[in-house]
N, CA, C and O atoms as CSV, one atom per row, in Angstrom:
chain,resi,resn,atom,element,x,y,z
A,1,MET,N,N,-19.168,25.226,-4.672
A,1,MET,CA,C,-18.259,24.648,-5.087
A,1,MET,C,C,-18.387,23.357,-5.627
A,1,MET,O,O,-19.123,22.484,-5.167
A,2,SER,N,N,-17.610,23.243,-6.678
A,2,SER,CA,C,-17.930,22.200,-7.824
A,2,SER,C,C,-16.688,21.028,-7.328
A,2,SER,O,O,-15.496,21.188,-7.066
A,3,ILE,N,N,-17.435,19.988,-7.337
A,3,ILE,CA,C,-16.712,18.652,-6.832
A,3,ILE,C,C,-16.155,18.008,-8.324
A,3,ILE,O,O,-16.861,17.293,-9.035
A,4,ASP,N,N,-15.026,18.327,-8.589
A,4,ASP,CA,C,-14.253,17.727,-9.723
A,4,ASP,C,C,-13.409,16.620,-9.488
A,4,ASP,O,O,-12.909,16.014,-10.436
A,5,SER,N,N,-13.179,16.261,-8.175
A,5,SER,CA,C,-12.109,15.226,-7.685
A,5,SER,C,C,-12.419,15.029,-6.383
A,5,SER,O,O,-13.112,15.837,-5.767
A,6,PHE,N,N,-11.898,13.851,-5.803
A,6,PHE,CA,C,-12.095,13.467,-4.373
A,6,PHE,C,C,-11.402,14.483,-3.626
A,6,PHE,O,O,-11.990,14.830,-2.601
A,7,GLN,N,N,-10.378,15.015,-3.853
A,7,GLN,CA,C,-9.824,16.198,-3.303
A,7,GLN,C,C,-10.688,17.327,-2.951
A,7,GLN,O,O,-10.754,17.833,-1.831
A,8,ASP,N,N,-11.365,17.694,-4.021
A,8,ASP,CA,C,-12.385,18.857,-3.927
A,8,ASP,C,C,-13.542,18.262,-2.791
A,8,ASP,O,O,-14.101,19.089,-2.070
A,9,LEU,N,N,-13.808,17.113,-2.688
A,9,LEU,CA,C,-15.056,16.681,-1.842
A,9,LEU,C,C,-14.081,16.775,-0.287
A,9,LEU,O,O,-14.683,17.357,0.615
A,10,LEU,N,N,-12.964,16.367,-0.006
A,10,LEU,CA,C,-12.137,16.440,1.275
A,10,LEU,C,C,-12.313,17.984,1.409
A,10,LEU,O,O,-12.937,18.371,2.397
A,11,GLN,N,N,-11.900,18.788,0.648
A,11,GLN,CA,C,-11.652,20.322,0.907
A,11,GLN,C,C,-12.977,20.869,1.153
A,11,GLN,O,O,-13.084,21.727,2.030
A,12,ALA,N,N,-14.090,20.460,0.443
A,12,ALA,CA,C,-15.362,20.958,1.007
A,12,ALA,C,C,-15.743,20.313,2.258
A,12,ALA,O,O,-16.334,21.108,2.989
A,13,ALA,N,N,-15.613,19.172,2.747
A,13,ALA,CA,C,-15.808,18.967,3.882
A,13,ALA,C,C,-15.297,19.318,5.093
A,13,ALA,O,O,-15.854,19.264,6.189
A,14,ARG,N,N,-13.850,19.796,4.733
A,14,ARG,CA,C,-13.061,20.507,5.742
A,14,ARG,C,C,-13.598,21.779,5.978
A,14,ARG,O,O,-13.450,22.221,7.117
A,15,GLN,N,N,-14.220,22.501,5.113
A,15,GLN,CA,C,-14.719,23.964,5.305
A,15,GLN,C,C,-16.112,24.091,5.652
A,15,GLN,O,O,-16.683,25.175,5.538
A,16,GLN,N,N,-16.790,22.891,6.134
A,16,GLN,CA,C,-18.278,23.109,6.519
A,16,GLN,C,C,-17.980,23.608,8.103
A,16,GLN,O,O,-16.975,23.346,8.763
A,17,PRO,N,N,-19.075,24.355,8.491
A,17,PRO,CA,C,-19.324,25.137,9.552
A,17,PRO,C,C,-19.182,23.979,10.681
A,17,PRO,O,O,-18.453,24.187,11.651
A,18,GLN,N,N,-19.838,22.846,10.553
A,18,GLN,CA,C,-19.816,21.858,11.587
A,18,GLN,C,C,-18.941,20.723,11.316
A,18,GLN,O,O,-18.662,20.658,10.119
A,19,PRO,N,N,-18.398,19.776,12.055
A,19,PRO,CA,C,-17.296,18.813,11.676
A,19,PRO,C,C,-18.142,17.881,10.915
A,19,PRO,O,O,-19.350,17.792,11.138
A,20,GLN,N,N,-17.508,17.153,9.980
A,20,GLN,CA,C,-18.074,16.230,9.195
A,20,GLN,C,C,-17.536,14.624,9.379
A,20,GLN,O,O,-16.395,14.413,9.792
A,21,ARG,N,N,-18.367,13.627,9.070
A,21,ARG,CA,C,-17.939,12.421,8.860
A,21,ARG,C,C,-18.277,11.825,7.735
A,21,ARG,O,O,-19.473,11.763,7.451
A,22,LEU,N,N,-17.280,11.259,6.855
A,22,LEU,CA,C,-17.564,10.956,5.510
A,22,LEU,C,C,-17.867,9.293,5.575
A,22,LEU,O,O,-17.326,8.472,6.315
A,23,LEU,N,N,-18.706,9.116,4.754
A,23,LEU,CA,C,-19.465,7.576,4.687
A,23,LEU,C,C,-19.008,7.039,3.161
A,23,LEU,O,O,-19.105,7.681,2.116
A,24,PHE,N,N,-18.572,5.907,3.302
A,24,PHE,CA,C,-18.260,5.208,2.176
A,24,PHE,C,C,-18.616,3.634,1.876
A,24,PHE,O,O,-18.304,2.648,2.544
A,25,VAL,N,N,-19.343,3.710,0.700
A,25,VAL,CA,C,-19.753,2.380,0.459
A,25,VAL,C,C,-19.089,1.797,-1.110
A,25,VAL,O,O,-19.527,2.128,-2.211
A,26,PHE,N,N,-18.026,0.933,-0.875
A,26,PHE,CA,C,-17.313,0.412,-1.956
A,26,PHE,C,C,-18.193,-0.692,-2.855
A,26,PHE,O,O,-18.903,-1.567,-2.360
A,27,ALA,N,N,-18.023,-0.499,-4.044
A,27,ALA,CA,C,-18.992,-1.614,-4.735
A,27,ALA,C,C,-18.146,-1.829,-6.024
A,27,ALA,O,O,-17.532,-1.054,-6.757
A,28,GLY,N,N,-18.351,-3.203,-6.024
A,28,GLY,CA,C,-17.739,-4.031,-7.394
A,28,GLY,C,C,-18.787,-4.140,-8.422
A,28,GLY,O,O,-19.967,-3.932,-8.137
A,29,ALA,N,N,-18.375,-4.479,-9.685
A,29,ALA,CA,C,-19.326,-4.762,-10.672
A,29,ALA,C,C,-19.414,-6.344,-10.713
A,29,ALA,O,O,-18.451,-7.074,-10.481
A,30,GLU,N,N,-20.569,-6.745,-11.005
A,30,GLU,CA,C,-21.065,-8.201,-11.109
A,30,GLU,C,C,-22.113,-8.379,-12.155
A,30,GLU,O,O,-22.954,-7.529,-12.448
A,31,LEU,N,N,-21.983,-9.604,-12.713
A,31,LEU,CA,C,-23.031,-10.127,-13.676
A,31,LEU,C,C,-24.313,-10.679,-13.227
A,31,LEU,O,O,-24.268,-11.814,-12.753
A,32,PRO,N,N,-25.588,-10.013,-13.295
A,32,PRO,CA,C,-26.708,-10.634,-12.886
A,32,PRO,C,C,-26.907,-12.195,-13.393
A,32,PRO,O,O,-26.694,-12.583,-14.541
A,33,GLU,N,N,-27.306,-12.908,-12.417
A,33,GLU,CA,C,-27.680,-14.486,-12.984
A,33,GLU,C,C,-28.310,-14.657,-14.389
A,33,GLU,O,O,-28.002,-15.509,-15.223
A,34,ASP,N,N,-29.331,-13.603,-14.504
A,34,ASP,CA,C,-30.192,-13.641,-15.606
A,34,ASP,C,C,-29.798,-12.678,-16.760
A,34,ASP,O,O,-30.713,-12.312,-17.498
A,35,ALA,N,N,-28.563,-12.235,-16.995
A,35,ALA,CA,C,-27.944,-11.632,-18.042
A,35,ALA,C,C,-27.917,-12.237,-19.287
A,35,ALA,O,O,-27.497,-13.390,-19.386
A,36,SER,N,N,-28.374,-11.511,-20.418
A,36,SER,CA,C,-28.622,-12.245,-21.602
A,36,SER,C,C,-27.024,-12.218,-22.280
A,36,SER,O,O,-26.151,-11.449,-21.878
A,37,PRO,N,N,-26.836,-13.215,-23.381
A,37,PRO,CA,C,-25.484,-13.437,-23.948
A,37,PRO,C,C,-24.829,-12.037,-24.392
A,37,PRO,O,O,-23.619,-11.930,-24.196
A,38,ALA,N,N,-25.416,-11.103,-24.892
A,38,ALA,CA,C,-24.965,-9.932,-25.110
A,38,ALA,C,C,-24.360,-9.150,-24.019
A,38,ALA,O,O,-23.290,-8.553,-24.136
A,39,GLN,N,N,-25.177,-9.177,-22.814
A,39,GLN,CA,C,-24.744,-8.472,-21.612
A,39,GLN,C,C,-23.432,-9.169,-21.136
A,39,GLN,O,O,-22.495,-8.527,-20.661
A,40,ARG,N,N,-23.424,-10.692,-21.313
A,40,ARG,CA,C,-22.413,-11.451,-20.836
A,40,ARG,C,C,-20.990,-11.176,-21.726
A,40,ARG,O,O,-19.877,-11.433,-21.268
A,41,ALA,N,N,-21.208,-10.649,-22.985
A,41,ALA,CA,C,-20.053,-10.601,-23.951
A,41,ALA,C,C,-19.538,-9.131,-23.485
A,41,ALA,O,O,-18.326,-8.922,-23.426
A,42,ALA,N,N,-20.523,-8.063,-23.137
A,42,ALA,CA,C,-20.172,-6.725,-22.827
A,42,ALA,C,C,-19.500,-6.709,-21.480
A,42,ALA,O,O,-18.619,-5.878,-21.261
A,43,PHE,N,N,-19.884,-7.623,-20.522
A,43,PHE,CA,C,-19.440,-7.511,-19.140
A,43,PHE,C,C,-17.872,-8.196,-19.174
A,43,PHE,O,O,-17.046,-7.799,-18.352
A,44,ALA,N,N,-17.500,-9.281,-20.207
A,44,ALA,CA,C,-16.225,-9.831,-20.299
A,44,ALA,C,C,-15.256,-8.870,-20.767
A,44,ALA,O,O,-14.054,-8.926,-20.508
A,45,GLU,N,N,-15.989,-7.730,-21.668
A,45,GLU,CA,C,-14.979,-6.799,-21.997
A,45,GLU,C,C,-14.976,-5.522,-21.367
A,45,GLU,O,O,-14.806,-4.435,-21.919
A,46,GLY,N,N,-15.239,-5.817,-19.811
A,46,GLY,CA,C,-15.374,-4.570,-19.106
A,46,GLY,C,C,-16.556,-3.549,-18.873
A,46,GLY,O,O,-16.592,-2.611,-18.076
A,47,GLN,N,N,-17.473,-3.954,-19.735
A,47,GLN,CA,C,-18.570,-2.917,-19.748
A,47,GLN,C,C,-19.973,-3.585,-18.967
A,47,GLN,O,O,-20.079,-4.793,-18.759
A,48,GLY,N,N,-20.934,-2.655,-18.610
A,48,GLY,CA,C,-21.887,-3.076,-18.042
A,48,GLY,C,C,-21.865,-3.897,-16.630
A,48,GLY,O,O,-20.861,-3.915,-15.918
A,49,GLY,N,N,-22.922,-4.487,-16.342
A,49,GLY,CA,C,-23.135,-5.193,-15.030
A,49,GLY,C,C,-23.810,-4.377,-13.949
A,49,GLY,O,O,-24.296,-3.251,-14.051
A,50,ALA,N,N,-23.746,-5.125,-12.953
A,50,ALA,CA,C,-24.425,-4.535,-11.623
A,50,ALA,C,C,-23.430,-3.988,-10.693
A,50,ALA,O,O,-22.327,-4.503,-10.515
A,51,LEU,N,N,-23.860,-2.911,-10.096
A,51,LEU,CA,C,-22.986,-2.641,-8.977
A,51,LEU,C,C,-23.531,-3.220,-7.602
A,51,LEU,O,O,-24.676,-3.018,-7.198
A,52,ALA,N,N,-22.588,-3.951,-6.945
A,52,ALA,CA,C,-23.067,-4.650,-5.730
A,52,ALA,C,C,-22.039,-4.053,-4.612
A,52,ALA,O,O,-20.830,-4.014,-4.838
A,53,PRO,N,N,-22.589,-3.608,-3.432
A,53,PRO,CA,C,-21.905,-3.289,-2.081
A,53,PRO,C,C,-20.978,-4.386,-1.678
A,53,PRO,O,O,-21.399,-5.536,-1.551
A,54,LEU,N,N,-19.546,-4.022,-1.444
A,54,LEU,CA,C,-18.725,-5.017,-1.016
A,54,LEU,C,C,-18.077,-4.862,0.340
A,54,LEU,O,O,-17.581,-5.812,0.946
A,55,MET,N,N,-18.108,-3.429,0.857
A,55,MET,CA,C,-17.637,-3.120,2.246
A,55,MET,C,C,-17.977,-1.568,2.246
A,55,MET,O,O,-18.144,-0.854,1.258
A,56,CYS,N,N,-18.034,-1.244,3.474
A,56,CYS,CA,C,-18.419,0.200,3.892
A,56,CYS,C,C,-17.454,0.610,4.996
A,56,CYS,O,O,-16.872,-0.174,5.746
A,57,ALA,N,N,-17.351,2.024,5.002
A,57,ALA,CA,C,-16.510,2.607,5.881
A,57,ALA,C,C,-16.499,3.898,6.451
A,57,ALA,O,O,-16.897,4.695,5.601
A,58,ASP,N,N,-16.232,4.431,7.464
A,58,ASP,CA,C,-16.551,6.158,7.694
A,58,ASP,C,C,-15.177,6.468,8.480
A,58,ASP,O,O,-14.519,5.842,9.311
A,59,LYS,N,N,-15.021,7.910,7.740
A,59,LYS,CA,C,-14.085,8.565,8.504
A,59,LYS,C,C,-14.077,10.007,8.415
A,59,LYS,O,O,-14.792,10.591,7.601
A,60,THR,N,N,-13.256,10.646,9.260
A,60,THR,CA,C,-13.472,12.172,9.485
A,60,THR,C,C,-12.350,12.695,8.216
A,60,THR,O,O,-11.363,12.020,7.921
A,61,PRO,N,N,-12.639,13.796,7.649
A,61,PRO,CA,C,-11.705,14.107,6.778
A,61,PRO,C,C,-10.326,14.421,7.484
A,61,PRO,O,O,-9.322,14.326,6.778
A,62,ALA,N,N,-10.200,14.730,8.611
A,62,ALA,CA,C,-8.648,14.796,9.168
A,62,ALA,C,C,-8.220,13.349,9.296
A,62,ALA,O,O,-7.004,13.182,9.390
A,63,GLU,N,N,-8.880,12.422,9.315
A,63,GLU,CA,C,-8.349,10.933,9.284
A,63,GLU,C,C,-7.963,10.389,7.790
A,63,GLU,O,O,-7.375,9.323,7.609
A,64,LEU,N,N,-8.352,11.223,6.806
A,64,LEU,CA,C,-8.168,10.842,5.489
A,64,LEU,C,C,-7.397,11.745,4.728
A,64,LEU,O,O,-7.970,12.721,4.245
A,65,PRO,N,N,-6.162,11.574,4.538
A,65,PRO,CA,C,-5.017,12.744,3.843
A,65,PRO,C,C,-5.518,12.797,2.500
A,65,PRO,O,O,-5.691,13.926,2.041
A,66,SER,N,N,-5.794,11.776,1.750
A,66,SER,CA,C,-6.058,11.671,0.097
A,66,SER,C,C,-6.736,10.595,-0.156
A,66,SER,O,O,-7.054,9.766,0.697
A,67,PHE,N,N,-7.029,10.533,-1.475
A,67,PHE,CA,C,-7.799,9.391,-1.997
A,67,PHE,C,C,-6.870,8.423,-2.115
A,67,PHE,O,O,-7.300,7.300,-1.854
A,68,ASP,N,N,-5.546,8.503,-2.474
A,68,ASP,CA,C,-4.786,7.324,-2.292
A,68,ASP,C,C,-4.730,6.597,-1.135
A,68,ASP,O,O,-4.867,5.374,-1.098
A,69,ALA,N,N,-4.519,7.362,-0.110
A,69,ALA,CA,C,-4.880,6.850,1.339
A,69,ALA,C,C,-5.913,5.950,1.481
A,69,ALA,O,O,-5.707,4.892,2.076
A,70,LEU,N,N,-7.313,6.293,0.887
A,70,LEU,CA,C,-8.432,5.741,0.999
A,70,LEU,C,C,-8.294,4.385,0.168
A,70,LEU,O,O,-8.772,3.364,0.663
A,71,VAL,N,N,-7.728,4.337,-0.941
A,71,VAL,CA,C,-7.455,3.270,-1.882
A,71,VAL,C,C,-6.641,2.208,-1.006
A,71,VAL,O,O,-6.982,1.033,-0.868
A,72,THR,N,N,-5.675,2.718,-0.516
A,72,THR,CA,C,-4.598,1.915,0.161
A,72,THR,C,C,-5.236,1.025,1.178
A,72,THR,O,O,-5.180,-0.202,1.262
A,73,GLU,N,N,-5.906,1.967,2.000
A,73,GLU,CA,C,-6.465,0.892,3.214
A,73,GLU,C,C,-7.729,0.201,2.762
A,73,GLU,O,O,-8.042,-0.781,3.435
A,74,SER,N,N,-8.549,0.534,1.712
A,74,SER,CA,C,-9.559,-0.276,1.254
A,74,SER,C,C,-8.954,-1.430,0.568
A,74,SER,O,O,-9.754,-2.335,0.333
A,75,GLU,N,N,-7.702,-1.630,0.178
A,75,GLU,CA,C,-7.193,-2.868,-0.463
A,75,GLU,C,C,-6.579,-3.806,0.510
A,75,GLU,O,O,-6.269,-4.943,0.157
A,76,GLN,N,N,-6.341,-3.270,2.025
A,76,GLN,CA,C,-6.111,-3.983,2.862
A,76,GLN,C,C,-7.289,-4.785,3.765
A,76,GLN,O,O,-7.102,-5.711,4.554
A,77,PHE,N,N,-8.277,-4.281,3.483
A,77,PHE,CA,C,-9.425,-4.918,4.211
A,77,PHE,C,C,-10.682,-5.449,3.317
A,77,PHE,O,O,-11.664,-5.873,3.927
A,78,GLY,N,N,-10.685,-5.439,1.982
A,78,GLY,CA,C,-11.543,-6.101,1.275
A,78,GLY,C,C,-11.270,-6.424,-0.274
A,78,GLY,O,O,-10.123,-6.310,-0.705
A,79,PRO,N,N,-12.240,-6.796,-1.045
A,79,PRO,CA,C,-11.920,-7.126,-2.495
A,79,PRO,C,C,-11.821,-5.879,-3.197
A,79,PRO,O,O,-12.032,-4.747,-2.761
A,80,SER,N,N,-11.447,-6.266,-4.422
A,80,SER,CA,C,-11.146,-4.964,-5.282
A,80,SER,C,C,-12.605,-4.331,-5.616
A,80,SER,O,O,-13.683,-4.925,-5.639
A,81,TRP,N,N,-12.387,-3.221,-5.821
A,81,TRP,CA,C,-14.006,-2.313,-5.913
A,81,TRP,C,C,-13.758,-1.475,-7.280
A,81,TRP,O,O,-12.629,-1.412,-7.766
A,82,VAL,N,N,-14.619,-0.982,-7.735
A,82,VAL,CA,C,-14.579,-0.180,-9.157
A,82,VAL,C,C,-15.123,1.105,-8.770
A,82,VAL,O,O,-14.630,2.111,-9.278
A,83,ILE,N,N,-16.056,1.207,-7.954
A,83,ILE,CA,C,-16.643,2.608,-7.445
A,83,ILE,C,C,-17.010,2.703,-5.870
A,83,ILE,O,O,-17.440,1.753,-5.216
A,84,VAL,N,N,-16.788,3.908,-5.406
A,84,VAL,CA,C,-16.862,4.172,-4.293
A,84,VAL,C,C,-18.124,5.348,-3.902
A,84,VAL,O,O,-18.045,6.493,-4.346
A,85,PHE,N,N,-18.979,5.018,-3.248
A,85,PHE,CA,C,-20.047,5.866,-3.145
A,85,PHE,C,C,-19.606,6.713,-1.797
A,85,PHE,O,O,-19.054,6.148,-0.854
A,86,VAL,N,N,-19.900,8.100,-1.800
A,86,VAL,CA,C,-19.648,8.664,-0.568
A,86,VAL,C,C,-20.974,9.586,-0.380
A,86,VAL,O,O,-21.796,9.756,-1.281
A,87,ALA,N,N,-21.061,10.131,0.856
A,87,ALA,CA,C,-22.051,10.728,1.549
A,87,ALA,C,C,-21.338,11.290,2.925
A,87,ALA,O,O,-20.385,10.662,3.388
A,88,ALA,N,N,-21.817,12.478,3.567
A,88,ALA,CA,C,-21.371,13.117,4.496
A,88,ALA,C,C,-22.433,13.071,5.535
A,88,ALA,O,O,-23.621,12.929,5.244
A,89,MET,N,N,-21.955,13.203,6.850
A,89,MET,CA,C,-22.697,13.163,7.974
A,89,MET,C,C,-22.434,14.761,8.795
A,89,MET,O,O,-21.287,14.876,9.229
A,90,SER,N,N,-22.979,15.473,8.941
A,90,SER,CA,C,-22.688,16.732,9.748
A,90,SER,C,C,-22.870,16.609,11.217
A,90,SER,O,O,-23.825,15.970,11.658
A,91,GLY,N,N,-21.817,17.309,12.171
A,91,GLY,CA,C,-21.824,16.994,13.560
A,91,GLY,C,C,-22.736,18.216,13.865
A,91,GLY,O,O,-23.119,19.030,13.024
A,92,GLN,N,N,-23.046,18.227,15.283
A,92,GLN,CA,C,-23.868,19.217,16.015
A,92,GLN,C,C,-23.274,20.124,17.204
A,92,GLN,O,O,-22.828,19.526,18.183
A,93,GLY,N,N,-23.249,21.168,17.187
A,93,GLY,CA,C,-22.540,21.876,18.275
A,93,GLY,C,C,-21.029,21.935,18.212
A,93,GLY,O,O,-20.485,22.513,19.153
A,94,GLY,N,N,-20.310,21.465,17.318
A,94,GLY,CA,C,-19.077,21.423,16.968
A,94,GLY,C,C,-18.431,20.093,17.545
A,94,GLY,O,O,-17.346,19.914,18.100
A,95,VAL,N,N,-19.297,19.359,17.278
A,95,VAL,CA,C,-18.954,18.011,17.937
A,95,VAL,C,C,-18.925,17.007,16.734
A,95,VAL,O,O,-20.086,16.852,16.354
A,96,GLU,N,N,-18.082,16.293,16.018
A,96,GLU,CA,C,-18.213,15.483,14.923
A,96,GLU,C,C,-18.925,14.098,15.206
A,96,GLU,O,O,-18.669,13.522,16.263
A,97,PRO,N,N,-19.763,13.573,14.347
A,97,PRO,CA,C,-20.378,12.639,14.531
A,97,PRO,C,C,-19.342,11.278,14.780
A,97,PRO,O,O,-18.212,11.292,14.292
A,98,THR,N,N,-19.825,10.133,15.566
A,98,THR,CA,C,-18.796,9.203,15.802
A,98,THR,C,C,-19.122,8.062,14.747
A,98,THR,O,O,-20.069,8.176,13.968
A,99,SER,N,N,-18.329,7.016,14.763
A,99,SER,CA,C,-18.496,5.932,13.866
A,99,SER,C,C,-19.705,5.150,14.423
A,99,SER,O,O,-20.297,4.470,13.584
A,100,ALA,N,N,-20.193,5.123,15.721
A,100,ALA,CA,C,-21.351,4.266,16.141
A,100,ALA,C,C,-22.518,5.188,15.478
A,100,ALA,O,O,-23.342,4.607,14.771
A,101,GLN,N,N,-22.608,6.289,15.628
A,101,GLN,CA,C,-23.718,6.982,14.832
A,101,GLN,C,C,-23.615,6.976,13.443
A,101,GLN,O,O,-24.635,7.319,12.846
A,102,ALA,N,N,-22.492,6.628,12.676
A,102,ALA,CA,C,-22.569,6.402,11.389
A,102,ALA,C,C,-22.964,5.149,10.823
A,102,ALA,O,O,-22.965,4.858,9.627
A,103,GLU,N,N,-23.349,4.324,11.942
A,103,GLU,CA,C,-23.534,2.588,11.392
A,103,GLU,C,C,-24.843,2.535,10.634
A,103,GLU,O,O,-24.915,1.835,9.624
A,104,ALA,N,N,-26.022,3.328,11.120
A,104,ALA,CA,C,-27.329,3.110,10.617
A,104,ALA,C,C,-27.351,3.838,9.383
A,104,ALA,O,O,-27.936,3.318,8.433
A,105,PRO,N,N,-26.775,5.027,9.235
A,105,PRO,CA,C,-26.791,5.632,7.753
A,105,PRO,C,C,-25.807,4.999,6.611
A,105,PRO,O,O,-26.002,5.130,5.402
A,106,LEU,N,N,-24.676,4.265,7.224
A,106,LEU,CA,C,-24.082,3.304,6.182
A,106,LEU,C,C,-24.597,2.128,5.850
A,106,LEU,O,O,-24.251,1.549,4.820
A,107,GLN,N,N,-25.571,1.598,6.771
A,107,GLN,CA,C,-26.431,0.308,6.137
A,107,GLN,C,C,-27.554,1.074,5.459
A,107,GLN,O,O,-28.092,0.433,4.556
A,108,LYS,N,N,-28.002,2.203,5.660
A,108,LYS,CA,C,-29.039,2.573,4.608
A,108,LYS,C,C,-28.490,2.785,3.311
A,108,LYS,O,O,-29.122,2.501,2.294
A,109,MET,N,N,-27.130,3.361,3.295
A,109,MET,CA,C,-26.504,3.507,2.133
A,109,MET,C,C,-26.575,2.300,1.038
A,109,MET,O,O,-27.066,2.257,-0.089
A,110,VAL,N,N,-25.826,1.257,1.896
A,110,VAL,CA,C,-25.713,0.105,1.419
A,110,VAL,C,C,-26.947,-0.446,0.956
A,110,VAL,O,O,-26.854,-0.933,-0.171
A,111,GLU,N,N,-28.162,-0.521,1.528
A,111,GLU,CA,C,-29.384,-0.953,1.006
A,111,GLU,C,C,-29.968,-0.174,-0.127
A,111,GLU,O,O,-30.668,-0.688,-0.999
A,112,ALA,N,N,-29.612,1.232,-0.068
A,112,ALA,CA,C,-30.208,2.030,-1.081
A,112,ALA,C,C,-29.678,1.571,-2.520
A,112,ALA,O,O,-30.392,1.323,-3.492
A,113,ILE,N,N,-28.024,1.497,-2.448
A,113,ILE,CA,C,-27.192,1.126,-3.559
A,113,ILE,C,C,-27.611,-0.392,-4.229
A,113,ILE,O,O,-27.568,-0.735,-5.411
A,114,LYS,N,N,-27.992,-1.098,-3.137
A,114,LYS,CA,C,-28.567,-2.349,-3.809
A,114,LYS,C,C,-29.820,-2.384,-4.358
A,114,LYS,O,O,-30.157,-3.356,-5.034
A,115,ALA,N,N,-30.556,-1.465,-4.166
A,115,ALA,CA,C,-31.706,-1.179,-4.592
A,115,ALA,C,C,-31.597,-0.226,-5.951
A,115,ALA,O,O,-32.654,-0.050,-6.557
A,116,GLY,N,N,-30.533,0.329,-6.411
A,116,GLY,CA,C,-30.077,1.190,-7.366
A,116,GLY,C,C,-30.553,2.673,-7.243
A,116,GLY,O,O,-30.643,3.496,-8.154
A,117,GLN,N,N,-30.900,2.870,-5.624
A,117,GLN,CA,C,-31.146,4.348,-5.450
A,117,GLN,C,C,-29.804,4.993,-5.029
A,117,GLN,O,O,-29.362,4.942,-3.881
A,118,ILE,N,N,-29.174,5.632,-6.117
A,118,ILE,CA,C,-27.918,6.001,-5.797
A,118,ILE,C,C,-27.801,7.554,-5.964
A,118,ILE,O,O,-26.657,8.002,-5.887
A,119,ALA,N,N,-28.836,8.449,-6.184
A,119,ALA,CA,C,-28.892,9.812,-6.574
A,119,ALA,C,C,-28.241,10.691,-5.619
A,119,ALA,O,O,-27.654,11.717,-5.963
A,120,ALA,N,N,-28.357,10.245,-4.279
A,120,ALA,CA,C,-28.148,10.828,-2.976
A,120,ALA,C,C,-26.581,10.664,-2.810
A,120,ALA,O,O,-26.124,11.232,-1.818
A,121,TYR,N,N,-25.746,10.034,-3.554
A,121,TYR,CA,C,-24.456,9.805,-3.360
A,121,TYR,C,C,-23.562,10.149,-4.294
A,121,TYR,O,O,-23.966,10.043,-5.453
A,122,LEU,N,N,-22.224,10.613,-4.101
A,122,LEU,CA,C,-21.372,11.150,-4.847
A,122,LEU,C,C,-20.476,9.611,-5.286
A,122,LEU,O,O,-19.869,8.955,-4.439
A,123,PRO,N,N,-20.536,9.310,-6.450
A,123,PRO,CA,C,-19.835,7.994,-6.979
A,123,PRO,C,C,-18.287,8.523,-7.367
A,123,PRO,O,O,-18.094,9.519,-8.063
A,124,PHE,N,N,-17.335,7.782,-6.864
A,124,PHE,CA,C,-15.876,8.234,-7.591
A,124,PHE,C,C,-15.343,6.791,-8.033
A,124,PHE,O,O,-15.528,5.764,-7.380
A,125,ASN,N,N,-14.706,6.870,-9.153
A,125,ASN,CA,C,-13.692,5.638,-9.607
A,125,ASN,C,C,-12.567,5.534,-8.691
A,125,ASN,O,O,-12.375,6.179,-7.660
A,126,ARG,N,N,-11.824,4.590,-9.241
A,126,ARG,CA,C,-10.518,4.210,-8.470
A,126,ARG,C,C,-9.478,5.108,-8.595
A,126,ARG,O,O,-8.472,5.009,-7.893
A,127,GLU,N,N,-9.670,6.247,-9.680
A,127,GLU,CA,C,-8.774,7.431,-9.777
A,127,GLU,C,C,-9.004,8.419,-8.918
A,127,GLU,O,O,-8.105,9.230,-8.696
A,128,GLY,N,N,-10.320,8.531,-8.251
A,128,GLY,CA,C,-10.519,9.574,-7.459
A,128,GLY,C,C,-11.641,10.533,-8.206
A,128,GLY,O,O,-12.205,11.401,-7.542
A,129,LEU,N,N,-11.873,10.394,-9.268
A,129,LEU,CA,C,-12.722,11.263,-10.339
A,129,LEU,C,C,-14.102,10.803,-10.074
A,129,LEU,O,O,-14.310,9.655,-9.683
A,130,PRO,N,N,-15.112,11.709,-10.284
A,130,PRO,CA,C,-16.502,11.566,-10.078
A,130,PRO,C,C,-16.985,10.872,-11.281
A,130,PRO,O,O,-16.449,11.005,-12.381
A,131,VAL,N,N,-18.091,10.070,-11.031
A,131,VAL,CA,C,-18.468,9.185,-12.146
A,131,VAL,C,C,-19.980,9.417,-12.319
A,131,VAL,O,O,-20.720,9.437,-11.335
A,132,ASN,N,N,-20.453,9.598,-13.616
A,132,ASN,CA,C,-21.837,10.039,-13.747
A,132,ASN,C,C,-22.319,8.705,-14.311
A,132,ASN,O,O,-21.929,8.231,-15.379
A,133,LEU,N,N,-23.360,8.054,-13.344
A,133,LEU,CA,C,-24.007,6.890,-13.538
A,133,LEU,C,C,-25.301,6.851,-14.050
A,133,LEU,O,O,-26.173,6.200,-13.474
A,134,LEU,N,N,-25.531,7.511,-15.124
A,134,LEU,CA,C,-26.892,7.869,-15.729
A,134,LEU,C,C,-27.372,6.129,-16.294
A,134,LEU,O,O,-28.447,5.938,-16.861
């Protein structure tokens, strides 16, 4: 299945043979302290910068009816973000992973994103569309 939207991701997670828990790391754009004048100018125009994790969450697909619901909830708990990185945890024996079990993988995601190691995660913009971060 091709993931062309967040809704596609939800549908794919719901169709898995084992229950899933989705892991989210919300990231904002920031300008590194050592940015050049050209980088600062581009950032002022809404381009460039570095992605920095702001907050994280986990949900089962059943707890998340839509991307709009995720955006609304995220706005209640944290600062504005530009990209959300998503990963999935698979349950075992028909039992979904718990939030407690998601804590360590979420922290691993946060550290990986800080280090720029994002290839294992699906990034979505605020409209729920996948983003290519090459």
